[in-house]
N, C-alpha and C positions, 0 to 999 in steps of 0.2 A: 433648834433655835426657837426662842419665843417670838411672838409677833413683834415685840418691841426691839429685840435684837435684830430681827430681819429688816425692820425699817432702817435701823442705823447702818446696816450693811448696804442697803439698796438705794436709799433716797439721796438725791443730789441737788435738789432745787433749793433756792433761797438760802437759809442759814443752816441747812443740814450739814453735819460734820463731814460726811463723805464728799459733799460738794466743796466744802472748804479745803479738804485734803487735795482734791483734784485741781483746785485753783492755785496750788503751789507747784504745778507742773505745766509745761507747754502742751496745748491741746491741738490736734489736727482739726482745722475748720472745714477744709475742702481739699480737693485735688487741684493742683496747679492748672491742669487742663481746663477746669471749669471757669477760670478767670485768666486765660492765657494771653489775650490780646489787649493792648491799650484801648481804653474807652469801651470795654466789653460790657455786656449786660450785667448789671449788679446782681449779686447772688445772695439770696436769703439763706442764713445759717442759724440753726438753733443749737446751743450747747449749754448743758447744765440748767436748762430752763430759761436761758437768756437768748433774746432775739437779736441777731447781728446781721449786718449787711457787709459783704466783702466785695471790693471792686479794684480794678487796676486803672490808674489814671492815664492821662495822655502821654506822660513821660515814662510809663511802665512801672511806676511805684504801686505797691499793694497797700490798700487801706482796709481796716476793719472798724466799722462804726456801729454804735447802737442803732438798731433799725428804726426806732421811732424818732422822727424829727423833733428837736427840742421846742419848736414853736408850738405846734398843736397836736403832735403825736402821730401824724400821718407817716406811712411807711416810706422810707428812703429806697426800698427795693424797687419801687416803681420809677425812681428818679432818673434824670438825664445825666449820664456819665460823659462829660465833655469838658474840654479846656481845663484840665487838671482839677476837677472837682465833681462832686455829686450834688445835683440840684433837685430839691424837693419839688414835685409837680404842683403841690397845693398853692404855695405862695412864692416859689422861686428862691427860697433860701438855699445857699450853696455852701458845701463843706469840703475841705481838702482832706488828704489822707491822715493829717494830724488832728482832725476835728475842728480846725479853725473855720469860722464863717468868713468866706471870701466874697460873698455877695448876699444882700438881703433886699430883694427887689421890692418888697412891699413896704419898706421903711425909708424915711427921708434920708437923704445922703449925709446929713449932719447928725443923725440919731446916735446918741451915746451907746445904744445897744449894739451898734455895728462893731464897735471896737472891743467889746467884752464877750460877745457871743461865741460859745464853743459847744460842741457835743462830744460825748465820750468816744475816744479813739483807743483801740486796744493795740498793744505792742504786737508786731507781726514778724515772722521769719518765713523764708521759703527754703525748703530743703527736701530732698528725697521724694519729689513728686507731690509734696503737700504744702499748703499754706498753714502755718502754725500760729496760734494766738495765745496770749497770756490774759487770763480772765481774773487773776488776782489783783490786789492793790498794786498800783504802778510802782510804789517804792519798794515792793518785794520782788520785782522782776529778777530772775536769775539768768545767767548766760545760757543760751540754747545748747543743749547736749544732743547732738544728732544721733539717731538710731543707726544700727549697723548697716542697713541697706543704703545709707547715704554714701557709702564707700564705692558703690557701683555707679557706672555712668548712667545718665538719664535713660538711654535707649535700652538698658538692661534692667530697668525697673518697671514692672507691670502691676497694675492695681485693679482689683475688683472692689466695687462699692455697692452696698445693698442696705436698705432700711429694714430694721427689725422691730416689730411691734410688741416689744416687751422690755423688761428692765435689763440694764447692762450686765448685772452680776450673773444672771442665768445664762446669758450669752457667753460671758467669759468662762464660766464653769464648763461649758461645752468645749471651749478651746483647750482647756487643761485636762481633759478627760480622754486619755489615750485608749481606754478600754472600749469606748463606744465605736471607735473606727473599725474594729474587727467585726461588728455587726451592722450598724447603720450604713456604713460606707463599704461594705464587703464587696459589692458589685463594682465599685470604683477602685478598690484596693485589693484585687484578688491575689490569692496565693500562687506563686510560681516556683518551680523547682530549679530553674536555671539562673536565678539571680542571687546575689549575696547581700543585697540591700535594696532599699526603695528605688525602683527603676521606672522612669516616666516614659510612657508612650503617648500618642495623640489622644487616647481615650481613657487611660487608666494609669495607676501607679502600682506596679507589681511588687509583691512582698515575699520574702523568703520564709514566712512563718504562717501556720494555720492556727496558732495559739490564740484563743479568744479570751483567756483569763490571765493577763499579764501580772507578774509580781511587781508591785509599785513600791518604790523607795523614794523618800522625799527629804530634801535639805531646805531649811529656811535660810534665807540670805538677807543682806541689807537692802537689796533691790527688790526682793519679793520672795520667790522660791524657785527651785529647780527640782525636777524629779525624773526618775528613770522608770520606763515601762519595760520590764525584762521578760522576753518571750522565748519559748522553746523553738529553735529553728527546725526546718525540715532536714537539713543536711548536718551531720556531725553534732547532733544534739548533746552528746556526751562530752564534747570537747569545747563547745562554744555556746554563747547566748546571743540572741538578737536583742539589741538595746536601742530604745528610742528615748532620747533625753529632751525634755521640754523645759523652757524657761518662762516664768511669769515675771514680767518687769512692771512693778506697780507704777501707776494704778490701773492701766488698761491694756498693756501690750503683752503679747505672747509670741515667743519664737518657737515654732513647732518643728519637728525633725524635717530635714531637707530630703530631696531625692537626688538622683545622679545628674540632674540638669539645672536645678535652681533651689535656692533657699526659700524658706517660707516664714512670713511674719504676719501677725494679725493685730489690729487695734479695734477694741470694742468700746466705742466712745459714747457716753451718755448724751442723748439729745435732751432728755428730761427724765422724770422718774419712770416712765413707762414706754420709752422709745429709745432705740440704740442705732447708731450708724456702724455698720460692720465693714471694715476694710481688710482686704487680704492682699498682701504684697508678695509677689514672686520675683526674685531678684538673684543676680549673680554677677560678679565682676567681669566675667568673660563669656559665659554661656547664656543661661536664662531662657525665657520664653517670651515671644512677642505679645504685645498688649492685646491684639485682637484674638489671638489663639488662646490666651489665658482666660479672657472673658467668655469665649465660646466653651472652653473646657468646663468652666465653673457654672455655665448656664446663667451668665450675668451680663449679656450683651445689652448695651444701652439702646433703648427703643424697641427691643425684642423681648428681653427677659425682665428688664427693669425700666421704669419710666424715667425720662430725662428730668433733670432738676431735683425731683423728690427721691429718686432711686427706690421707689416702692415697687414691690415684686408683682410680676404677672402671675407667678405661682404663689398663691396666698391662701390664708385660712378660709376665706370665703368660698373658694373653689376647690378646697381640699388639696391645694398645691398641684392641681392637675394630675393627681395620682392615677396611674394606669394599672388596674388590677389584671388586665390581660397580660401586660408586660411582666407583672409579678408571677403569674402562673407559668410564664415562659422561662422564668429563672432569675429575673431581676429582683433584688431583695426588697427594695422600697417602692418601686414603681414611680419614683419622683426623680426628675432629671436634675442633676447638678448637686455637688456636695453641699454648697451653701443652702439651697432650698431644702435639702434633706434635714440639715441642722435646724433651719428656721421652723420647720414643721414640728420638731420636738420642743424647741425653746418656747415658741409661741403657744403651743398646746398647754403649757404649764400655767398660763394666765399672764396678765400684765406684770404682776410681781409674784413670783412663785412663793407658795407657802412652805417654807423649809421645815416648819415644826412637824409636818407630816412625813418627812423623808425617813427612809430606813436605809442607812448607808452601809456599804459592804467594804471588804478589803480593797477592792479596786477603786474606792473613793478616797484614798488617803490624800491625794493632792487637793481634792475638793474640800475635805475637812480642814486641811492646813490653810487653804485660801480663805475660807470663811472665818476661822479663828484669827488669822493674821490680820485681815483687813478690818474685821470688827474691832480688834484691839487698836489698830492704827487709827480708825475713826474716833475711838474713845480718846486716844492721845491728842488728836487735833482739837477735840472738844475741850480738853484741859489746857489748850494753848501751846501744845508742843509741836515741833516741826513734823511735816508729813513724811511718811515712809519714802525712802529713796532719795531724800534731800540732805542727809547728814552723813558724816564720815563714819566708818570707812565706805567709800563709794567706788563703784566700778564704772568707768565710762561706758555709756550705752553702746557705743560703737564696738566694744570688745565682747559683748555678750552674744554667744552663739549656741545654737542647739547642736545635737549630734544624733546620728543613727548609723547602725552598722553592727557587724559581728565583733564580739569581744570574747577573748579566751575565758573559760570558766575560772572563777576565782579572782579575776582582775577587777579593780575598783573603778566603776563608771565615773566616779567623782574626779578621777585624774585624766579624763578624756579632754582633748582640746586645750591643753595647757602648754605653757612655754618651757624651754629648757631650764630657765631660772627657777620656775615653780617646781619642776620635777626634782631639781637639786635640793630645793628647800624641803620637799616632801621626804627625801631620804634622811635629812637631819632632824626635821620636826614635822610630823604629819599634821599636828593640830595647827601649827603656824601656816603651813602650806594651804590647808583647807580654808583658813581665814583669809589668806591672801587671794586665793582663787575666787572666792564667792562673796567676800565681805560678810562672812557669817556673823550673825548677831551673837553677842555674848550670852 
């Protein structure tokens, strides 16, 4: 990629085409737990370079307002959240969840300004453990399409949140790179001979393969892409393949292969051009992992591994992610605790915005190449005034999009995994129509 192409892929602030693309989708502003109680502390949020304040009013309603008070620009994040509104400390102007000025202490009671004053309020939704906001034009708001984990009860959804000091695209490329897990995370995902799929323990995810060079096959879809990393298993390698199928749901969601206890989804959300909020959701309709255990496993406990409010890491570039060379000599591959911190060390070491013109891609990078070309072209389309990827027909409801991992008989098509009886019947009559129905494949 040229530097100009790289900028089009990466930059999201102001009028950048990629930012315009993302404004045609609902964005996660924060976790519900951060604004759980009525009249809670207002929360400062930054998305796509815009500064927002999120709060829950006295009646439990969620509001998301422009952070700067329209009076003189002071931050509403310092405001008093009380009596169904957020009051600016500077002059006492108070705004409700819809942005209406309900009090203006410094103005005469008969001032005309009192009846006309508003501040920008963003449409909001609560679902799946998150507060979602719409940053696009109000007249373009689309119905909220819940992701797949919203099907699980609240107590079966566990969330890790961590700040990444680099651009969103290099974080997302890490999430759709199956090959790196066999090296970077090899101490967390060790090979085991007595499992037939990814098997979770308290400290690791056991794998039935030692193959570090998976064969990558990719399908473009209307929602983004899906790909399979096909590995040679330890047992019966002549009869079966170990397949891990990952889905990229544009513009920032990735469903990575599950283990035997919970499903796994990630959202890599641009704070601005050079900062990203990393969310990792572990969920299951019946099993799952408890919130505290999930954060401990990931090395992302609030107040211990990440700072409250900002979610900046204790293990950071400035301290070499607390890498322990003695631990490496004892057998740990990275010497860095926690899968997210291991990833962050790689992503952030590339710089605030990676220079992709210097990359030398290999066969294991097919999904990376597809993501780059697909999203670059999607940004070009938005710049021409066309709709964003994932917003036009044929569409697949986000709730139905699932990853897969497991053993597959040699010769079987991984593209037919996790499909309905109706789709299998269609496949027997017309494979091309079935493929289009399953994935919303682009023409």
